[in-house]
VMD Tcl script that draws the C-alpha trace (Angstrom):
set ca {
  {-78.58 -29.20 28.87}
  {-77.12 -26.42 26.72}
  {-73.37 -25.72 26.39}
  {-72.36 -22.57 28.27}
  {-71.07 -19.78 26.04}
  {-67.30 -19.51 25.46}
  {-65.88 -16.53 27.30}
  {-63.02 -15.01 25.24}
  {-59.67 -14.47 26.92}
  {-57.82 -11.65 25.19}
  {-54.19 -12.76 25.61}
  {-51.13 -11.03 24.19}
  {-49.07 -14.21 23.86}
  {-51.36 -17.24 23.56}
  {-51.92 -18.78 21.08}
  {-48.47 -18.01 19.70}
  {-48.45 -16.27 16.33}
  {-47.37 -18.33 13.34}
  {-43.80 -18.12 12.02}
  {-42.99 -14.74 10.52}
  {-45.78 -12.95 12.43}
  {-46.13 -11.63 15.98}
  {-48.94 -11.33 18.50}
  {-50.83 -8.07 18.82}
  {-51.15 -6.18 22.10}
  {-54.64 -5.90 23.56}
  {-55.96 -3.05 25.68}
  {-59.01 -3.58 27.91}
  {-60.56 -1.04 30.30}
  {-62.69 -1.74 33.37}
  {-65.95 -0.28 32.07}
  {-69.12 -2.29 31.67}
  {-69.38 -3.14 28.89}
  {-65.57 -3.29 28.61}
  {-63.75 -1.48 25.79}
  {-61.23 -3.64 23.96}
  {-58.66 -2.47 21.43}
  {-55.55 -3.84 19.76}
  {-52.33 -1.92 19.11}
  {-49.27 -2.39 16.91}
  {-45.80 -0.86 16.72}
  {-45.55 2.38 14.80}
  {-45.43 1.83 11.07}
  {-44.52 4.97 9.18}
  {-44.74 8.71 9.91}
  {-41.82 11.19 10.05}
  {-40.26 12.97 13.00}
  {-38.27 16.02 11.79}
  {-35.53 17.23 14.14}
  {-33.57 20.46 13.59}
  {-31.54 20.68 16.81}
  {-27.98 19.61 17.58}
  {-28.93 16.79 19.98}
  {-31.71 14.25 20.28}
  {-32.50 10.97 22.04}
  {-34.05 8.31 19.85}
  {-36.54 6.67 22.22}
  {-39.54 4.35 22.35}
  {-41.85 6.90 20.73}
  {-39.70 6.90 17.59}
  {-40.17 3.18 16.95}
  {-41.16 2.45 13.37}
  {-40.75 6.10 12.37}
  {-38.29 7.91 10.15}
  {-36.48 10.52 12.23}
  {-34.68 13.15 10.13}
  {-31.92 15.50 11.27}
  {-31.23 18.84 9.63}
  {-28.60 21.20 11.01}
  {-25.47 22.92 9.71}
  {-23.61 21.91 12.89}
  {-22.81 18.38 14.10}
  {-25.76 16.53 15.64}
  {-25.34 14.17 18.61}
  {-28.01 11.45 18.73}
  {-28.32 9.13 21.72}
  {-29.88 5.70 21.16}
  {-31.94 4.80 24.24}
  {-30.89 1.25 25.12}
  {-33.83 0.80 27.53}
  {-36.23 0.22 24.63}
  {-37.67 -3.31 24.04}
  {-35.53 -5.86 22.25}
  {-37.78 -5.77 19.18}
  {-37.22 -2.05 18.62}
  {-36.51 -0.68 15.17}
  {-36.43 2.82 13.69}
  {-35.05 4.71 10.70}
  {-32.81 7.80 10.58}
  {-31.60 10.14 7.85}
  {-29.26 13.14 7.78}
  {-30.74 15.97 5.69}
  {-28.34 18.64 6.96}
  {-24.70 19.60 6.44}
  {-23.58 18.74 9.97}
  {-22.38 15.20 10.66}
  {-24.84 13.06 12.65}
  {-23.25 10.77 15.26}
  {-25.34 7.93 16.70}
  {-24.18 6.73 20.14}
  {-25.93 4.02 22.22}
  {-26.62 4.88 25.85}
  {-25.23 1.39 26.55}
  {-23.88 -1.37 24.37}
  {-22.37 -1.01 20.90}
  {-23.57 -0.27 17.40}
  {-22.21 -2.54 14.67}
  {-19.52 -3.52 17.16}
  {-18.31 0.06 17.68}
  {-18.92 2.83 20.20}
  {-20.76 4.97 17.63}
  {-21.47 5.44 13.95}
  {-21.92 8.49 11.74}
  {-24.28 9.64 9.02}
  {-23.00 12.14 6.50}
  {-25.21 14.42 4.43}
  {-27.82 12.49 2.48}
  {-27.18 9.15 4.20}
  {-29.54 7.15 6.34}
  {-30.06 3.77 7.98}
  {-32.46 1.38 9.66}
  {-31.66 0.72 13.31}
  {-32.43 -2.50 15.18}
  {-31.95 -3.35 18.89}
  {-31.59 -6.87 20.33}
  {-31.82 -5.90 23.99}
  {-28.05 -5.40 24.34}
  {-26.53 -3.93 21.20}
  {-27.61 -1.95 18.16}
  {-27.25 -2.83 14.50}
  {-27.77 -0.78 11.37}
  {-28.58 -1.35 7.71}
  {-27.19 1.60 5.77}
  {-28.59 3.01 2.57}
  {-26.48 3.32 -0.58}
  {-25.28 6.75 0.49}
  {-24.63 5.81 4.08}
  {-21.27 5.71 5.77}
  {-22.37 4.61 9.20}
  {-19.57 2.93 11.08}
  {-17.49 2.70 7.95}
  {-17.63 0.89 4.68}
  {-19.29 2.85 1.90}
  {-17.52 5.29 -0.39}
  {-18.35 8.87 0.42}
  {-17.01 11.25 -2.22}
  {-13.79 13.26 -2.36}
  {-12.28 16.31 -0.65}
  {-9.20 18.22 -1.80}
  {-6.73 19.68 0.70}
  {-3.92 22.14 0.00}
  {-2.52 22.39 3.55}
  {-2.05 20.27 6.68}
  {-5.24 18.48 7.69}
  {-6.48 16.34 10.58}
  {-8.96 13.66 9.55}
  {-12.26 13.48 11.44}
  {-15.07 11.00 11.87}
  {-16.99 12.63 9.02}
  {-14.25 11.75 6.54}
  {-15.26 8.11 6.82}
  {-15.23 6.51 3.37}
  {-13.88 9.63 1.64}
  {-10.93 10.05 -0.71}
  {-8.78 12.87 0.72}
  {-6.64 14.32 -2.06}
  {-3.63 16.55 -1.29}
  {-2.58 19.14 -3.86}
  {0.42 21.11 -2.57}
  {3.82 22.13 -3.89}
  {5.19 22.16 -0.32}
  {5.22 19.30 2.23}
  {1.91 18.65 4.00}
  {0.75 16.36 6.79}
  {-2.39 14.27 7.16}
  {-2.92 13.59 10.87}
  {-5.17 10.68 11.79}
  {-7.62 11.01 14.72}
  {-5.98 10.49 18.11}
  {-8.85 8.11 18.92}
  {-10.18 6.07 15.98}
  {-13.81 7.09 15.36}
  {-15.01 3.47 15.09}
  {-13.79 -0.04 14.36}
  {-14.99 0.32 10.76}
  {-13.75 3.86 10.04}
  {-11.67 4.17 6.89}
  {-10.35 6.75 4.42}
  {-8.45 6.85 1.15}
  {-5.70 9.36 0.43}
  {-3.82 10.44 -2.71}
  {-0.97 12.92 -3.30}
  {-1.25 14.64 -6.71}
  {1.46 17.30 -6.38}
  {5.20 17.54 -5.72}
  {4.88 18.38 -2.01}
  {5.59 15.25 0.04}
  {2.59 14.01 2.04}
  {3.29 12.68 5.54}
  {0.62 10.54 7.20}
  {0.88 10.78 10.99}
  {-0.87 8.16 13.17}
  {-1.04 10.75 15.97}
  {0.86 8.64 18.51}
  {-0.84 5.36 17.60}
  {0.63 2.50 15.59}
  {0.57 2.46 11.81}
  {0.99 -1.05 10.41}
  {2.38 -2.22 13.74}
  {4.88 0.56 14.45}
  {4.64 4.10 15.79}
  {5.97 5.83 12.69}
  {4.87 8.19 9.95}
  {4.19 7.17 6.37}
  {5.59 9.15 3.42}
  {3.40 9.42 0.33}
  {5.10 10.87 -2.74}
  {3.55 12.44 -5.83}
  {1.06 10.21 -7.65}
  {0.96 7.74 -4.76}
  {-1.88 6.95 -2.39}
  {-3.13 4.40 0.12}
  {-6.15 3.05 1.98}
  {-6.21 3.59 5.76}
  {-8.42 1.69 8.19}
  {-8.49 0.87 11.91}
  {-9.33 -1.87 14.39}
  {-10.55 0.88 16.75}
  {-7.16 0.83 18.51}
  {-4.48 1.45 15.86}
  {-4.27 2.13 12.13}
  {-3.44 -0.05 9.15}
  {-2.81 0.68 5.49}
  {-3.14 -1.03 2.14}
  {-0.49 0.30 -0.22}
  {-0.48 -2.34 -2.94}
  {2.48 -4.59 -3.65}
  {5.02 -1.83 -4.18}
  {5.62 1.55 -5.66}
  {8.42 3.71 -6.90}
  {10.57 4.35 -9.93}
  {13.12 2.21 -11.67}
  {16.06 2.92 -13.89}
  {18.57 1.33 -16.21}
  {21.98 2.92 -16.56}
  {25.04 1.74 -18.44}
  {28.76 2.10 -17.92}
  {31.28 1.73 -20.72}
  {34.78 0.57 -19.84}
  {37.16 2.52 -22.07}
  {40.38 1.42 -23.69}
  {43.45 3.33 -22.57}
  {45.93 4.19 -25.31}
  {49.25 2.40 -25.10}
  {51.03 5.70 -24.44}
  {51.56 6.76 -20.86}
  {50.49 10.35 -21.46}
  {48.55 12.44 -23.91}
  {45.14 13.96 -24.51}
  {41.90 12.18 -25.37}
  {38.16 12.70 -24.74}
  {36.07 10.92 -22.12}
  {32.32 11.32 -21.56}
  {31.46 11.90 -17.93}
  {28.51 12.73 -15.70}
  {25.13 11.83 -17.17}
  {25.77 13.81 -20.36}
  {27.60 12.91 -23.53}
  {29.75 16.04 -23.60}
  {33.42 14.91 -23.59}
  {36.15 16.52 -21.56}
  {39.81 16.49 -22.52}
  {42.01 14.76 -19.96}
  {45.68 13.98 -19.57}
  {46.66 10.38 -18.87}
  {49.35 9.60 -16.32}
  {50.88 6.23 -15.49}
  {52.62 5.68 -12.16}
  {54.75 2.96 -10.69}
  {51.81 1.52 -8.73}
  {50.15 0.56 -12.01}
  {47.10 2.80 -11.49}
  {46.11 5.04 -14.35}
  {45.00 8.53 -13.39}
  {43.24 11.25 -15.34}
  {43.86 14.96 -14.92}
  {41.07 17.15 -16.31}
  {42.00 19.96 -18.63}
  {40.87 22.57 -18.06}
  {40.23 22.58 -14.30}
  {38.29 22.37 -12.03}
  {38.82 18.68 -11.45}
  {36.00 16.21 -11.73}
  {34.03 15.19 -8.68}
  {33.91 11.43 -8.31}
  {30.18 11.51 -7.56}
  {29.50 12.94 -11.01}
  {31.75 10.70 -13.07}
  {29.98 8.26 -15.34}
  {32.78 5.71 -15.13}
  {33.46 3.53 -12.09}
  {35.86 5.85 -10.29}
  {37.18 6.99 -6.94}
  {39.08 10.02 -5.74}
  {42.71 9.13 -5.00}
  {43.15 12.12 -2.71}
  {45.47 14.05 -5.03}
  {44.13 17.48 -5.93}
  {43.08 17.66 -9.53}
  {43.28 13.93 -10.16}
  {40.68 11.19 -10.54}
  {41.63 7.57 -10.10}
  {39.99 5.16 -12.53}
  {40.22 1.58 -11.30}
  {37.93 -0.22 -13.71}
  {39.86 0.30 -16.96}
  {42.83 -1.44 -18.51}
  {45.99 0.11 -19.89}
  {46.69 -2.91 -22.04}
  {43.81 -2.45 -24.41}
  {40.79 -4.70 -24.74}
  {37.92 -3.55 -22.53}
  {34.26 -4.56 -22.16}
  {30.78 -3.22 -21.37}
  {29.14 -3.11 -17.96}
  {25.39 -2.78 -17.39}
  {23.63 -1.25 -14.40}
  {20.06 -2.36 -13.76}
  {18.40 -0.70 -10.79}
  {15.15 -0.58 -8.88}
  {14.01 2.30 -6.64}
  {11.39 0.99 -4.22}
  {9.46 3.50 -2.08}
  {7.06 1.00 -0.47}
  {8.77 -2.22 0.56}
  {5.72 -4.38 1.21}
  {6.31 -8.05 0.46}
  {5.14 -9.12 -2.97}
  {6.07 -10.60 -6.32}
  {7.21 -8.43 -9.25}
  {6.66 -5.24 -7.26}
  {8.16 -2.84 -9.80}
  {8.35 -2.46 -13.56}
  {9.94 -5.26 -15.56}
  {13.21 -3.88 -16.92}
  {14.80 -4.88 -20.21}
  {18.59 -4.86 -20.59}
  {19.43 -2.35 -23.36}
  {22.42 -4.35 -24.58}
  {24.76 -7.17 -23.69}
  {27.19 -6.76 -20.80}
  {27.93 -8.12 -17.35}
  {27.36 -7.45 -13.64}
  {29.44 -8.46 -10.64}
  {27.52 -7.29 -7.59}
  {24.31 -5.85 -6.18}
  {24.47 -2.53 -4.29}
  {21.69 -1.63 -1.86}
  {21.12 1.89 -0.51}
  {18.66 2.21 2.37}
  {16.48 5.34 2.36}
  {14.14 4.29 5.21}
  {13.73 1.08 7.20}
  {11.31 -0.72 9.46}
  {12.62 -0.81 13.05}
  {11.35 -4.36 13.63}
  {11.06 -6.09 10.25}
  {14.14 -6.98 8.16}
  {14.14 -6.57 4.38}
  {14.77 -9.58 2.15}
  {14.48 -9.51 -1.65}
  {15.60 -11.15 -4.85}
  {16.15 -9.94 -8.40}
  {14.99 -12.20 -11.20}
  {16.56 -12.47 -14.66}
  {14.13 -14.01 -17.12}
  {12.24 -15.46 -14.15}
  {15.32 -16.98 -12.44}
  {16.85 -15.72 -9.18}
  {20.26 -14.09 -9.85}
  {21.46 -14.69 -6.25}
  {22.78 -17.75 -4.49}
  {21.88 -16.03 -1.20}
  {19.11 -13.44 -1.40}
  {20.15 -10.06 0.10}
  {18.91 -9.20 3.58}
  {19.04 -5.73 5.16}
  {18.76 -5.62 8.95}
  {15.71 -4.05 10.58}
  {16.38 -0.50 11.74}
  {19.20 0.14 9.24}
  {20.03 3.86 9.20}
  {19.05 5.96 6.17}
  {21.90 6.35 3.71}
  {23.50 3.02 4.60}
  {25.14 1.33 1.59}
  {25.57 -2.42 1.47}
  {26.43 -4.86 -1.29}
  {26.60 -8.53 -2.15}
  {28.53 -10.51 -4.76}
  {26.54 -13.70 -4.19}
  {25.50 -14.07 -7.81}
  {24.84 -17.43 -9.41}
  {27.79 -16.68 -11.72}
  {30.30 -13.89 -11.28}
  {30.63 -12.01 -13.46}
  {27.06 -12.62 -14.59}
  {26.54 -12.10 -18.28}
  {23.58 -10.01 -19.37}
  {22.14 -10.60 -22.81}
  {20.32 -8.14 -25.02}
  {16.63 -8.05 -24.08}
  {17.10 -10.01 -20.83}
  {14.14 -9.10 -18.57}
  {14.69 -8.23 -14.89}
  {12.15 -7.97 -12.05}
  {12.28 -7.71 -8.28}
  {10.42 -9.70 -5.59}
  {10.27 -8.53 -1.97}
  {10.29 -11.69 0.16}
  {10.01 -9.93 3.52}
  {9.53 -6.30 4.44}
  {6.89 -3.69 5.19}
  {5.57 -0.43 3.84}
  {8.16 1.46 5.89}
  {11.07 0.20 3.79}
  {12.41 2.50 1.06}
  {15.54 1.44 -0.81}
  {17.47 1.24 -4.05}
  {18.86 -2.05 -5.38}
  {21.06 -2.14 -8.47}
  {23.03 -4.78 -10.30}
  {26.31 -3.39 -11.61}
}
mol new
graphics top color blue
foreach p $ca { graphics top sphere $p radius 0.5 }
foreach p [lrange $ca 0 end-1] q [lrange $ca 1 end] { graphics top cylinder $p $q radius 0.2 }
display resetview
């Protein structure tokens, strides 16, 4: 008895394809003899689109869909496609291409963008979309994307993703961030190259945890990113300028009156003054000729005694002797916590200091400032200075909690500053004097 012939069963799923391969799809009609064919997903071909909107659907699977328009292009990703769907896209036009799923997310965000010359592969898992961006792509954030220069106020947009936005203005300008972050991976860089102060506005959202603007001075910049709810910056460990100034304590002649020269202000030009001694033991100078000095411009440690035409000098001695004081100061414009956040300053000569004066320019409303100044790598304070969160601009505070007081400063001693606690909102001056 002969074996009956095997009747083939054209099945799309059985036997299961080996690892790394997938079963083909069979088509069979009802004719006699029956027609049988096999089909695969699209592999290749190009779909050129020139409009301002398009829906990437099942028919685009496996294809490269290009977009070319001078205006923005809105592309909807059809989330009803099978869970093995994949397609490629590229932006050949000037207008920004925004890809938005009809449901679900793309790379964890509501949408992603393609700037000119960028493209990506798109994959769908049945719920969400994922992309693999080319070297020029900026989709959803990440890649660098060139530079734009602004000379006036500017509001950042989704298409700025990955770009360096440079401001070049002699007058103050404002960079306003989008009121709604474009995506969870959107980011920009910014730099101020001129004297006009740059203000970064978070547009009502939080910036580094607070609803406040950021000031960016000349030759400063920062990186700005988002968690799709608020904004955050990376400003390095610190920024600003530093200075070293010196004060010389003069020797008063033994006479109670007479003329001699004293350098004042920040210049070396001497003025002739008359010396007066009073019963209270305080020595006072009267400028000649008038007008009288202003205490804010006097190089010596001085204060106005309230008598017209007189300046009261409280840090000199009428008995001779005298010594040299040294002022070592740091101006910090970004008070983010970090070690050695400013230049390392070298004492120009030997002298002494007795206190640290702190002037607050701007503060964080919720984070206190705490810092220390190091001399040759050793903390100069017994208690490191703390400035209360929300301290008003222009507030002056001081501490005398030095490890020795007066503290001697030797020639070539090296000073640095560490910010132990703070944030990028803090701006302050700290000087040993």
